[in-house]
DRENROBA-38862 format. One line per 3 residues: number of its first residue (from 1); their letters; for each residue x, y, z of N, C-alpha, C. Coordinates in steps of 0.02 Angstrom, whole numbers, plus 50000, padded with zeros to 5 digits. Atoms other than C-alpha are relative to their C-alpha. Example, Ala and Ser with C-alpha at 12.3 -4.5 7.8 and 13.67 -1.06 7.14 Angstrom:
% residues 2
1 = as = 50045:49941:50000:50615:49775:50390:50045:50060:50000 ~ 49958:49941:49997:50684:49947:50357:49961:50055:50037
***
This chain:
% residues 384
1 = meh = 50072:49993:50013:47702:42108:42429:49989:50034:49933 ~ 50007:49967:50064:47725:42224:42280:50010:49951:49943 ~ 49989:50049:50052:47797:42081:42178:49941:49953:49993
4 = mss = 50057:50046:50003:47653:41967:42226:49940:50033:49967 ~ 50058:49966:50028:47521:42097:42184:50007:50013:49926 ~ 49990:49983:50070:47600:42134:42016:49980:49943:49953
7 = sia = 50017:50056:50044:47556:41960:41950:49927:49978:50006 ~ 50071:50017:49993:47372:41956:42002:49963:50024:49937 ~ 50030:49982:50064:47266:41953:41845:49935:49962:49989
10 = ilg = 50055:50038:50028:47106:41904:41759:50031:49951:49950 ~ 49965:50051:50039:47169:41740:41686:49957:49973:49944 ~ 50045:50026:50052:47016:41693:41584:49931:50030:50008
13 = igt = 50067:49971:50000:46844:41759:41536:49954:49955:49960 ~ 50051:50036:50038:46685:41672:41481:49935:50039:50000 ~ 50065:49966:50004:46519:41744:41423:49948:49952:49972
16 = alp = 50054:50042:50024:46350:41666:41388:49936:50041:49992 ~ 50063:49965:50014:46183:41722:41317:49944:49949:49995 ~ 50057:50045:50009:46009:41644:41323:49982:49994:49926
19 = afr = 50013:50020:50070:45931:41574:41165:49961:50051:49959 ~ 50048:49959:50037:45807:41711:41119:50027:50071:49990 ~ 49974:49934:50017:45862:41869:41029:49943:50049:49991
22 = idq = 50050:49946:50006:45762:42030:41045:50027:50051:49950 ~ 49983:49948:50048:45771:42142:40892:49970:50066:50023 ~ 50023:49937:49971:45759:42322:40950:49945:50034:49959
25 = aet = 50049:49965:50041:45665:42395:40803:49933:49964:49999 ~ 50062:50039:50001:45538:42254:40797:49964:50005:50067 ~ 50030:49995:49933:45511:42262:40985:49969:50069:50012
28 = aer = 50027:49932:49993:45485:42450:40978:49932:50005:49968 ~ 50064:49999:50033:45344:42424:40855:49947:49963:50041 ~ 50049:50037:49960:45261:42294:40965:49981:50037:50063
31 = vad = 50015:49961:49940:45276:42402:41121:49955:50060:49982 ~ 50040:49944:50022:45208:42552:41027:49928:49978:49983 ~ 50066:50026:50016:45064:42445:40965:49960:49985:50063
34 = alr = 50034:50014:49937:45025:42391:41142:49975:50064:50034 ~ 50018:49935:49971:45012:42576:41187:49959:50043:49952 ~ 50033:49961:50053:44909:42627:41036:49941:50042:50027
37 = edp = 50054:49960:49972:44766:42689:41147:50025:50062:50037 ~ 49968:49941:49969:44889:42814:41223:50053:50025:49951 ~ 49954:49979:50053:44967:42900:41071:50064:50033:50025
40 = sss = 49940:49967:49974:45087:43004:41176:50051:49949:50024 ~ 49955:50052:49977:45161:42851:41261:50026:49957:49943 ~ 49980:50040:50058:45165:42757:41096:50057:50035:49963
43 = rwa = 49946:49961:50033:45269:42896:41016:50063:50000:50043 ~ 49943:49997:49954:45381:42906:41169:50037:49933:50000 ~ 49968:50066:50003:45413:42718:41162:50045:49994:49939
46 = kki = 49959:50004:50061:45474:42728:40982:50063:50043:50007 ~ 49943:49955:49992:45587:42875:41027:50053:49970:50046 ~ 49953:50029:49952:45665:42789:41178:50037:49941:49969
49 = fkq = 49968:50059:50029:45697:42626:41085:50050:50019:49946 ~ 49955:49979:50054:45779:42719:40942:50062:50035:50026 ~ 49946:49957:49978:45888:42836:41044:50048:49967:50050
52 = cav = 49958:50028:49947:45963:42716:41173:50060:49962:49974 ~ 49940:50029:50031:46094:42647:41051:50004:49924:50007 ~ 50004:50073:49997:46038:42466:41073:49967:49975:49936
55 = esr = 50030:50030:50061:46005:42361:40917:49972:49931:50013 ~ 50026:50066:49983:45979:42191:40995:50018:49983:50071 ~ 49987:50026:49933:45971:42103:41162:49979:49927:50001
58 = ytc = 50019:50070:49994:45942:41927:41226:49957:49992:50062 ~ 50045:50013:49944:45810:41856:41341:49992:49925:50012 ~ 50015:50070:49983:45775:41693:41432:49925:49986:49995
61 = epn = 50073:50005:49998:45587:41725:41415:49971:50003:49930 ~ 50026:50000:50069:45514:41670:41247:49935:50039:49992 ~ 50063:49963:50006:45349:41755:41287:50012:50072:49979
64 = lle = 49985:49932:50020:45435:41922:41258:50007:50008:49924 ~ 49998:49998:50073:45446:41876:41073:49932:49988:49968 ~ 50067:50013:50025:45261:41841:41058:49969:50064:49972
67 = stp = 50036:49942:50026:45140:41956:40967:49972:50041:50057 ~ 50022:49954:49947:45074:42105:41063:49944:49972:50043 ~ 50055:50024:49957:44909:42025:41121:50021:49941:50044
70 = dcr = 49981:50060:49964:45000:41868:41180:50058:50010:50048 ~ 49943:49988:49955:45146:41949:41272:49974:50024:50068 ~ 50025:49984:49934:45109:41951:41458:50037:50058:50033
73 = yfs = 49959:49948:49970:45244:42081:41492:49985:50069:49973 ~ 50015:49936:50030:45175:42219:41381:49939:50032:50034 ~ 50054:49961:49969:45043:42348:41423:49934:49962:49999
76 = hts = 50065:50032:49994:44877:42278:41484:49951:50048:50033 ~ 50052:49960:49966:44714:42358:41533:49991:49975:50071 ~ 50005:50029:49933:44719:42241:41684:50067:49965:50015
79 = lrg = 49938:50034:49979:44866:42171:41783:49989:49925:50010 ~ 50017:50069:49985:44777:42003:41795:50045:49950:49964 ~ 49959:50048:50037:44882:41919:41660:50074:50013:50005
82 = vpt = 49929:49982:49996:45048:42003:41701:50035:49954:50050 ~ 49965:50044:49954:45177:41886:41780:50014:50033:50068 ~ 49985:49975:49933:45193:41908:41968:50075:49994:50014
85 = tse = 49929:50006:49980:45361:41926:42055:50017:49927:50014 ~ 49989:50071:49986:45343:41746:42114:50011:49960:49936 ~ 49992:50034:50064:45321:41684:41935:50068:50017:49969
88 = rmk = 49936:49978:50030:45471:41785:41877:50059:49968:50036 ~ 49946:50032:49962:45579:41713:42017:50005:49926:49984 ~ 49997:50070:50021:45531:41536:41965:50038:49994:49934
91 = tyk = 49963:50000:50063:45592:41576:41790:50074:50013:50012 ~ 49930:49984:49985:45751:41652:41861:50035:49938:50027 ~ 49970:50059:49971:45785:41496:41964:50014:49947:49948
94 = res = 49993:50050:50052:45760:41384:41813:50054:50017:49949 ~ 49957:49979:50056:45862:41486:41688:50069:50024:50021 ~ 49937:49968:49980:46002:41566:41790:50058:49951:50006
97 = vpl = 49945:50047:49988:46102:41411:41836:50031:49975:49935 ~ 49968:50022:50062:46126:41340:41659:50040:50056:49965 ~ 49964:49945:50031:46176:41511:41595:50066:50015:50036
100 = gld = 49939:49990:49961:46300:41536:41737:50050:49945:49989 ~ 49955:50057:50013:46372:41362:41709:50036:50008:49934 ~ 49970:49991:50067:46402:41400:41525:50057:50051:50004
103 = aar = 49948:49948:49995:46497:41560:41564:50059:49976:50042 ~ 49947:50022:49955:46595:41480:41707:50046:49949:49967 ~ 49958:50050:50034:46653:41331:41604:50044:50031:49947
106 = kal = 49959:49965:50050:46713:41447:41466:50057:50037:50033 ~ 49947:49963:49965:46809:41552:41592:50054:49953:50026 ~ 49951:50049:49976:46893:41399:41669:50043:49975:49943
109 = lda = 49962:50024:50058:46943:41336:41497:50048:50054:49976 ~ 49959:49944:50024:47008:41508:41446:50059:50012:50047 ~ 49947:49989:49950:47109:41519:41608:50046:49941:50007
112 = kad = 49961:50062:49993:47180:41343:41586:49998:49976:50072 ~ 50008:50018:49930:47111:41306:41759:49951:49942:50007 ~ 50046:50054:49984:47028:41152:41831:49955:50021:50058
115 = asd = 50046:49985:49945:46881:41154:41950:50036:49991:50067 ~ 49964:50012:49937:46999:41086:42084:50046:50057:50019 ~ 49957:49943:49986:47104:41244:42069:49963:50055:50038
118 = ith = 50038:49944:49974:46963:41358:42128:49993:49997:50075 ~ 50004:49995:49926:46974:41413:42310:49942:50043:50022 ~ 50054:49954:49983:46840:41549:42306:49952:50005:49941
121 = lit = 50052:49990:50051:46676:41566:42211:49959:50062:50020 ~ 50040:49939:49989:46596:41739:42199:49944:50000:49949 ~ 50057:49996:50046:46421:41742:42125:49967:50068:50008
124 = vsc = 50025:49932:50002:46342:41906:42074:49934:50002:49962 ~ 50064:49991:50035:46161:41948:42031:49958:50050:50038 ~ 50049:49956:49968:46030:42080:42064:49930:49990:49971
127 = tgq = 50064:50009:50035:45888:42010:41957:49961:49939:50023 ~ 50036:50057:49974:45837:41858:42058:50033:49971:50061 ~ 49975:50031:49938:45855:41763:42220:49963:49935:50013
130 = flp = 50030:50061:49974:45825:41588:42285:50052:49967:50045 ~ 49955:50037:49955:45899:41476:42419:49979:49927:50004 ~ 49928:49989:50009:45998:41366:42416:50012:50036:49934
133 = gid = 49992:49953:50055:46068:41491:42293:50041:49973:49942 ~ 49962:50017:50060:46156:41492:42127:50072:49980:50017 ~ 49932:50018:49979:46321:41481:42221:50006:49926:50015
136 = aal = 49999:50071:49983:46279:41309:42290:49991:49957:49938 ~ 50013:50038:50061:46211:41248:42123:50062:49998:49955 ~ 49940:49997:50042:46366:41306:42028:50056:49959:50030
139 = avq = 49946:50037:49967:46485:41232:42156:49992:49925:49988 ~ 50012:50072:50010:46404:41060:42140:50008:49981:49927 ~ 50001:50020:50070:46381:41059:41952:50066:50012:49964
142 = lgl = 49933:49990:50027:46554:41127:41915:50050:49951:50029 ~ 49954:50046:49967:46632:40999:42032:50052:50036:50042 ~ 49954:49965:49955:46711:41128:42146:50004:49963:50067
145 = aad = 49992:50032:49935:46776:41072:42315:49942:50017:50046 ~ 50056:49988:49954:46644:41054:42450:50014:50057:50048 ~ 49982:49946:49954:46740:41178:42557:50022:50063:49964
148 = vnr = 49984:49938:50036:46760:41309:42420:49968:50059:50037 ~ 50025:49941:49964:46739:41481:42498:49951:50037:49954 ~ 50052:49970:50042:46573:41546:42428:49979:50068:50027
151 = iml = 50019:49932:49983:46532:41732:42427:49947:50023:49951 ~ 50054:49976:50043:46370:41804:42360:49995:50076:50003 ~ 50013:49928:50005:46355:41985:42301:49932:50008:49968
154 = qfi = 50070:50001:50022:46167:42005:42288:49970:50070:50003 ~ 50043:49941:50001:46057:42151:42238:50038:50065:50012 ~ 49964:49936:49994:46190:42286:42226:50012:50032:49932
157 = gca = 50004:49963:50062:46166:42329:42044:50056:49990:49951 ~ 49956:50005:50058:46268:42361:41889:50075:50000:50018 ~ 49930:49994:49982:46432:42400:41979:50028:49936:50031
160 = agl = 49979:50057:49960:46438:42230:42065:50049:49955:49964 ~ 49952:50041:50036:46533:42140:41926:50071:50024:50010 ~ 49933:49972:49989:46681:42257:41941:50019:49997:50073
163 = kav = 49987:50008:49929:46665:42255:42130:50027:49930:50015 ~ 49977:50068:49990:46686:42066:42123:50072:49991:49977 ~ 49931:50004:50024:46845:42083:42020:50048:50033:50049
166 = cls = 49958:49966:49951:46916:42208:42144:50007:49959:50064 ~ 49998:50043:49941:46870:42096:42290:50045:49940:49989 ~ 49958:50058:50016:46954:41949:42204:50074:50018:50004
169 = rhl = 49930:49979:49996:47115:42046:42187:50024:50003:50072 ~ 49980:49996:49929:47117:42079:42374:50005:49931:50031 ~ 49997:50069:49974:47081:41895:42411:50066:49967:49980
172 = vlg = 49938:50031:50023:47229:41839:42306:50060:50036:50030 ~ 49945:49963:49968:47338:41976:42377:50013:49974:50070 ~ 49992:50026:49932:47305:41907:42551:50018:49927:50002
175 = nps = 49986:50072:50004:47323:41725:42495:50025:49984:49930 ~ 49973:50008:50067:47441:41703:42347:49981:49936:49964 ~ 50018:50063:50032:47384:41524:42316:49926:49999:49980
178 = akv = 50072:49998:50015:47200:41577:42298:49989:50007:49925 ~ 50024:49991:50069:47111:41563:42132:49925:50009:50004 ~ 50070:49979:49990:46941:41650:42122:49962:49994:49934
181 = liv = 50047:50003:50056:46799:41608:42003:49943:50048:50014 ~ 50056:49953:49996:46675:41751:41977:49949:49981:49948 ~ 50054:50014:50047:46506:41714:41898:49944:50051:50010
184 = cve = 50054:49950:49999:46384:41855:41858:49943:49976:49955 ~ 50058:50021:50039:46209:41807:41801:49945:50052:50010 ~ 50053:49950:49995:46077:41938:41761:49947:49986:49947
187 = lct = 50058:50010:50044:45904:41905:41687:49955:50061:50005 ~ 50033:49935:49993:45851:42086:41672:49931:50002:49968 ~ 50062:49994:50037:45712:42059:41546:49940:49970:50038
190 = lhm = 50055:50027:49959:45611:41961:41675:49962:50055:50036 ~ 50031:49946:49961:45572:42129:41754:49970:50055:49957 ~ 50037:49953:50042:45494:42215:41605:49931:50012:50029
193 = qpg = 50062:49981:49968:45343:42309:41668:49948:50022:49949 ~ 50053:49974:50044:45175:42341:41586:49989:50074:50011 ~ 50015:49929:49991:45121:42519:41557:50042:50044:49955
196 = ggr = 49967:49954:50046:45175:42672:41459:50040:50054:50034 ~ 49960:49950:49965:45270:42767:41592:50071:50001:49974 ~ 49932:49993:50027:45441:42833:41543:50049:49954:50036
199 = kal = 49956:50043:49961:45524:42736:41684:49999:49929:49974 ~ 50007:50068:50024:45456:42569:41624:50025:49992:49928 ~ 49980:50004:50069:45488:42607:41441:50076:50003:49992
202 = faa = 49927:49995:50005:45669:42656:41468:50032:49933:50019 ~ 49973:50065:49980:45705:42494:41561:49986:49947:49947 ~ 50018:50049:50052:45613:42395:41426:50044:50006:49938
205 = alf = 49960:49987:50060:45723:42474:41292:50075:49986:50010 ~ 49928:50000:49986:45893:42459:41378:50028:49933:50022 ~ 49970:50056:49964:45915:42298:41476:49991:49933:49963
208 = gdg = 50001:50067:50028:45956:42122:41417:50027:49949:50049 ~ 49978:50056:49957:46000:41952:41490:50068:49976:49977 ~ 49935:50029:50016:46172:41876:41499:50037:49978:50063
211 = asa = 49957:50022:49945:46303:41792:41607:50073:50007:49978 ~ 49929:49996:50013:46489:41820:41620:50038:49972:50059 ~ 49960:50030:49947:46627:41739:41720:50073:50015:49986
214 = cvv = 49928:49993:50009:46812:41758:41749:50036:49964:50058 ~ 49956:50030:49949:46954:41676:41846:50054:50051:50016 ~ 49949:49954:49976:47067:41787:41951:50050:49962:50043
217 = gra = 49948:50033:49962:47233:41725:42017:50068:50027:49980 ~ 49933:49979:50019:47420:41741:42001:50018:49971:49932 ~ 49987:50019:50070:47477:41736:41821:50063:49959:49996
220 = gss = 49941:50040:50016:47599:41607:41755:50020:50010:49928 ~ 49973:49990:50067:47701:41598:41597:49957:49968:49946 ~ 50043:50032:50050:47568:41490:41512:49940:50042:49982
223 = hng = 50060:49960:50012:47436:41625:41519:50012:50051:49944 ~ 49992:49958:50059:47406:41727:41363:49939:50046:49993 ~ 50055:49953:50007:47303:41885:41343:49964:50011:50064
226 = ifk = 50029:49990:49934:47272:41932:41524:49994:50074:50016 ~ 50005:49933:49972:47220:42087:41618:50030:49999:50070 ~ 49968:49995:49934:47343:42118:41760:49964:50054:50040
229 = lgt = 50042:49955:49960:47248:42202:41901:50043:50046:50044 ~ 49967:49950:49960:47308:42363:41981:49957:50023:50058 ~ 50037:49974:49943:47240:42471:42120:49927:50015:49981
232 = dhs = 50071:49987:50012:47053:42496:42139:49975:50053:50048 ~ 50028:49945:49962:46941:42630:42210:49925:49997:49996 ~ 50073:50000:49997:46759:42633:42265:49977:50063:50035
235 = vll = 50022:49937:49970:46660:42789:42304:49924:50007:49992 ~ 50070:49979:50003:46483:42846:42343:49998:50073:49978 ~ 50004:49931:50023:46443:43002:42244:49950:50038:50044
238 = pds = 50043:49963:49954:46365:43140:42350:49932:50019:49969 ~ 50067:49975:50019:46180:43189:42344:49971:49963:49940 ~ 50022:50036:50059:46135:43050:42224:49963:49935:50018
241 = sde = 50029:50063:49978:46050:42912:42325:49933:49985:49966 ~ 50066:50011:50032:45882:42937:42236:50004:49998:49924 ~ 49993:49995:50073:45952:42941:42059:49995:49932:49966
244 = mvw = 50004:50067:50028:45956:42752:42033:49970:49955:50054 ~ 50037:50036:49949:45828:42646:42126:49976:49933:49971 ~ 50019:50067:50022:45793:42458:42113:49966:49966:50058
247 = evg = 50040:50025:49944:45653:42391:42223:49957:49941:49978 ~ 50042:50058:50014:45551:42232:42235:49927:50021:49999 ~ 50071:49984:50007:45374:42256:42170:49959:49937:49994
250 = dhg = 50045:50058:50006:45223:42143:42150:50005:49967:49932 ~ 49995:50027:50068:45254:42120:41964:50072:50010:49974 ~ 49930:49994:50016:45443:42106:41958:50033:50055:50041
253 = fdl = 49963:49948:49966:45575:42227:42017:49990:50067:49963 ~ 50014:49933:50029:45541:42413:41990:50064:50041:49998 ~ 49939:49962:50011:45682:42516:41917:49985:50073:49987
256 = yls = 50002:49929:50017:45706:42704:41917:50071:50022:49984 ~ 49936:49971:50020:45851:42783:41822:49989:50073:49984 ~ 50009:49928:50010:45863:42972:41833:50037:50022:49937
259 = pni = 49964:49972:50057:45908:43070:41676:50060:50041:50021 ~ 49943:49961:49975:46032:43163:41788:50063:49958:50008 ~ 49943:50043:49985:46148:43012:41804:50062:50018:49958
262 = pkl = 49940:49982:50038:46265:43056:41658:50031:50066:50024 ~ 49972:49936:49976:46282:43236:41723:50037:49991:50066 ~ 49967:50012:49936:46324:43175:41898:50067:49964:49990
265 = igr = 49938:50035:50014:46454:43055:41829:50051:50047:49970 ~ 49955:49951:50029:46528:43194:41724:50026:50050:50050 ~ 49980:49951:49950:46535:43307:41875:50050:49972:50050
268 = fip = 49960:50027:49945:46615:43190:42002:50054:49950:49980 ~ 49954:50055:50016:46706:43050:41911:50070:50024:49979 ~ 49932:49980:50018:46852:43150:41836:50048:50005:50060
271 = aev = 49957:49995:49941:46919:43188:42011:50016:49931:50028 ~ 49988:50068:49974:46900:43005:42061:50050:49963:49955 ~ 49951:50030:50045:46995:42949:41906:50070:50027:50014
274 = erl = 49935:49970:49984:47135:43071:41946:50028:49972:50064 ~ 49977:50029:49936:47142:43003:42123:50027:49930:49989 ~ 49979:50069:50011:47157:42826:42058:50066:49996:49961
277 = idg = 49939:50006:50041:47290:42855:41925:50059:50034:50033 ~ 49949:49973:49955:47387:42964:42049:50062:50025:49963 ~ 49944:49970:50035:47494:43060:41925:50026:49960:49941
280 = ddk = 49978:50040:50057:47518:42918:41800:49971:50030:49935 ~ 50027:49978:50065:47489:42947:41615:49928:49978:49992 ~ 50069:50018:50012:47310:42944:41555:49997:49931:49969
283 = pel = 50004:50068:50027:47258:42763:41522:49984:50000:49926 ~ 50014:50009:50071:47255:42704:41343:49934:49962:49989 ~ 50059:50043:50006:47116:42576:41370:49947:50023:50050
286 = wai = 50055:49979:49957:46945:42623:41440:49943:49949:49995 ~ 50054:50049:49996:46826:42484:41492:49944:50031:50041 ~ 50055:49964:49967:46669:42584:41531:49938:49957:50000
289 = hpg = 50064:50035:49998:46514:42496:41591:49947:50042:49964 ~ 50048:49960:50038:46384:42553:41463:49930:49997:50032 ~ 50064:49998:49967:46243:42585:41585:49947:50035:49960
292 = gkg = 50043:49964:50047:46169:42692:41447:50044:50040:49954 ~ 49961:49962:50048:46226:42789:41296:50026:50065:50030 ~ 49980:49937:49972:46232:42950:41397:50061:49994:50045
295 = ivd = 49942:50010:49956:46359:42878:41520:50064:49995:49958 ~ 49941:50006:50043:46479:42828:41382:50016:50066:49967 ~ 49990:49935:50033:46453:42994:41293:50035:50049:50046
298 = ilq = 49972:49950:49955:46492:43100:41446:50072:49985:50018 ~ 49931:50018:49983:46649:43003:41491:50046:50009:49940 ~ 49959:49989:50059:46711:43007:41313:50015:50075:49991
301 = dmf = 49990:49928:50006:46687:43196:41310:50046:50027:50055 ~ 49961:49973:49944:46761:43228:41482:50074:49983:49995 ~ 49931:50023:50002:46919:43128:41450:50031:50004:49930
304 = glt = 49974:49992:50067:46938:43167:41266:50018:49934:49967 ~ 49986:50065:50028:46928:42985:41214:49983:49997:49926 ~ 50016:50012:50070:46931:42930:41034:49943:49950:49995
307 = deq = 50052:50049:50011:46793:42826:40958:50027:49929:50010 ~ 49971:50066:49991:46913:42678:40961:50005:49983:50074 ~ 49994:50013:49929:46936:42698:41149:49933:49983:50033
310 = srs = 50066:50017:49973:46748:42687:41181:49966:49945:49960 ~ 50032:50047:50045:46716:42558:41046:49975:49937:50034 ~ 50020:50063:49967:46711:42404:41158:49936:50009:50039
313 = src = 50060:49987:49961:46581:42481:41273:49940:50011:49956 ~ 50056:49987:50045:46473:42543:41130:49979:49937:49962 ~ 50015:50062:50035:46485:42376:41040:49958:49954:50044
316 = vlr = 50038:50043:49954:46423:42281:41194:49929:50029:50009 ~ 50065:49969:49992:46282:42407:41220:49957:49988:49938 ~ 50038:50007:50062:46230:42395:41038:49975:49928:49990
319 = nyg = 50016:50069:50016:46231:42205:41027:49963:49962:50056 ~ 50027:50038:49944:46175:42152:41202:49960:50042:50050 ~ 50031:49957:49951:46107:42303:41295:50038:50001:50066
322 = nms = 49971:49998:49933:46144:42334:41479:49980:49936:50036 ~ 50012:50063:49965:46160:42165:41566:50019:50006:50074 ~ 49985:49987:49930:46188:42244:41737:50071:49976:50017
325 = sat = 49933:50016:49975:46334:42166:41833:50041:49960:49950 ~ 49963:50042:50047:46379:42045:41692:50035:50040:49945 ~ 49980:49963:50060:46414:42185:41568:50074:50016:49997
328 = ilf = 49931:49977:50001:46589:42241:41620:50047:49945:49974 ~ 49957:50054:50027:46664:42069:41582:49988:49989:49926 ~ 50011:49999:50072:46580:42072:41411:50043:50053:49967
331 = vln = 49959:49945:50028:46668:42239:41382:50073:49980:49999 ~ 49930:50020:49998:46837:42172:41438:50014:49944:49950 ~ 49990:50055:50048:46814:42016:41332:50003:50027:49928
334 = emr = 49999:49970:50066:46774:42120:41178:50064:50040:49990 ~ 49937:49962:50004:46922:42234:41215:50059:49953:49988 ~ 49945:50048:50009:47038:42083:41229:50000:49972:49929
337 = rel = 50005:50026:50068:46974:42013:41064:50031:50049:49950 ~ 49974:49950:50046:47015:42175:40976:50075:50009:50009 ~ 49928:49991:49988:47186:42193:41059:50040:49942:49971
340 = kel = 49966:50057:50030:47232:42018:41005:50003:50006:49924 ~ 50001:49991:50072:47179:42056:40827:50051:50052:49978 ~ 49952:49947:50017:47286:42214:40828:50072:49981:50015
343 = gte = 49933:50020:49982:47435:42120:40898:50031:50043:50055 ~ 49975:49958:49945:47448:42237:41048:50034:49956:50053 ~ 49962:50040:49951:47579:42174:41171:49985:50022:50071
346 = aan = 50013:49975:49932:47542:42286:41321:49968:50069:49995 ~ 50032:49934:49997:47431:42434:41365:49968:50008:50068 ~ 50031:49985:49935:47373:42517:41525:49928:50022:49990
349 = gia = 50070:49983:50006:47189:42540:41558:49966:50013:50066 ~ 50041:49988:49941:47051:42585:41678:49930:49973:49985 ~ 50068:50024:50005:46883:42502:41708:49956:50040:50048
352 = laf = 50047:49960:49960:46732:42599:41773:49931:49969:49995 ~ 50069:50024:49999:46559:42540:41826:49962:50039:50054 ~ 50041:49957:49957:46414:42627:41912:49937:49963:50020
355 = gpg = 50059:50033:49975:46269:42569:42018:49963:50044:50050 ~ 50039:49962:49951:46140:42624:42146:50043:50025:50057 ~ 49961:49970:49946:46207:42740:42277:50007:50076:49997
358 = lta = 49967:50032:50057:46266:42815:42161:50068:49974:50020 ~ 49935:50031:49986:46414:42698:42177:50041:50000:49936 ~ 49953:50006:50055:46566:42707:42065:50056:49953:50020
361 = ell = 49944:50046:49991:46692:42566:42052:50051:50014:49945 ~ 49947:49985:50048:46859:42603:41969:50058:49952:50013 ~ 49945:50048:49995:47005:42486:41933:50051:50013:49946
364 = kft = 49945:49997:50048:47174:42507:41850:50018:49929:49978 ~ 49978:50065:50024:47231:42364:41740:50051:50010:49944 ~ 49953:50001:50056:47363:42319:41612:49987:49938:49959
367 = yla = 50007:50057:50045:47333:42210:41462:50069:49976:49981 ~ 49937:50030:50018:47476:42090:41428:49988:49939:49956 ~ 50007:50057:50045:47490:41969:41283:50064:49988:49962
370 = pvk = 50011:50046:49945:47578:41857:41313:50033:50026:50063 ~ 49971:49978:49937:47618:41880:41496:50068:49967:50010 ~ 49934:50025:49984:47797:41860:41549:50013:50013:50074
373 = ipe = 49988:49994:49929:47816:41827:41735:50064:49963:50017 ~ 49938:50035:49982:47991:41789:41801:49985:49938:50043 ~ 50014:50062:49965:47996:41610:41864:50004:50004:50076
376 = pll = 49997:49998:49928:48049:41655:42043:49935:50026:50031 ~ 50061:49972:49973:47883:41748:42063:49942:49950:49997 ~ 50055:50046:50008:47779:41598:42015:49987:49959:50063
379 = ggs = 50009:50034:49936:47809:41509:42180:49959:49937:49993 ~ 50042:50060:50000:47676:41379:42217:49937:50010:49961 ~ 50060:49987:50039:47554:41442:42087:49969:49936:49975
382 = acv = 50036:50059:50023:47420:41316:42041:49985:50005:49925 ~ 50014:49991:50071:47417:41382:41862:50028:49941:49961 ~ 49977:50054:50043:47431:41250:41728:50000:50023:49927
***
C-alpha cells in the first residue's frame, strides 16, 4: 500500500478565465463614484481596493465594466434594478459550463489523459447551482463514460478545491486503476452587492471569476512536472463558526469575512502544520490559498517564509483575486511554472486552504520533474 500511495499525483493542471478583465484601480474609482453621496463609504471603498493586494480580476459579467450609472451591481438608491438571485443563477448556468470545459480539456491534455481514462469526476463550486448540474454537462460534453462516478462538492467555500484533491488521493489509494478529474468553477463576481457597507465592499474588491481543473492518478514514466500527493489533514478551528459566512440572499449570495480570520489562522494553524509534517523538515514549497493578503502575511511571518516562498500565492492574488475553490490549483500551476523555469528536480511542499467553519485543509506534496517511477510499480496504469 505504501508503494501504491507513493505514486499518486496531480498529473496535469488546467486553468481558465472569462473574457472580461476588471482593473482594480479603475473599478475602485467607479465604486467610489457610486457612493459619492456617502463620502465616508466612498473613501473606505478606495482604501479597501488599494490595500487588498489585487491589481486585476476577471468576470463573466460584462455589465460590471459599464459606467457607474449603467452598472446594475453597484450602489443604487433602490434595489429595483439590481439583479436578483434568480437572474444571477441564470448567468451562472450559462457561463459556468464553458469555463469548466476549457479548464478540464487543458488538464486532460497536460496529464496526457483521454476522456475514456477518467473513472471519477469531482465538480466543485460554491457560487451557483442548477440541476441537472455542471457534473452532468461536463460528463456529456467531455465525452466521459456514462457510468463515470460523479461527485459534487457544493457550497463549502474556498477550501473545497484542496478538499477535492485530498479526496481524489483517497479514491486512487483505494482503487489503483482510478483516474480522477477535478473541475472547480467559481463565478464570484456575480454576487457583488450594492451598497457601501464594509462587508459588501471587501467582497467587491477581493473576489474574481475563474475555473481550474486537474487529473489525479498513479504517475507513470511519461509524466513530467507532477505533484506527488502525501498525507492530508482537515480540521475545524475552534470558536470560529461565525468568522466566515456565505448565505443565499435575495440579490445574490451574502458574504461575511471577519477581520479576525488571519489572527485565528496564525493562532491555530502552526500546530496543525506540525501535526501534518510529523517531525519532517520544514517544507520548501508553500502553496497557500490567498484568501486575502492578511492570510498570506500571517503565514509568511509565522513560518519565516521568504518572499520567494509566498510568491506564487501573491502572484495569483494580484493578477486574479480570490477565485474561491478554484484558486489553489492556480497557485500550484504558477508554482510549477516557476519550478520548471528554475530547473528544480524535486522539492517537498505543503498546500493550505481555508473556508467557512473555519475549516483548514492541509496536504503534503512533492514536486517531481521529471517523475521516475520504477516500472514494477506501474502495474495496470492507464497512463499514456
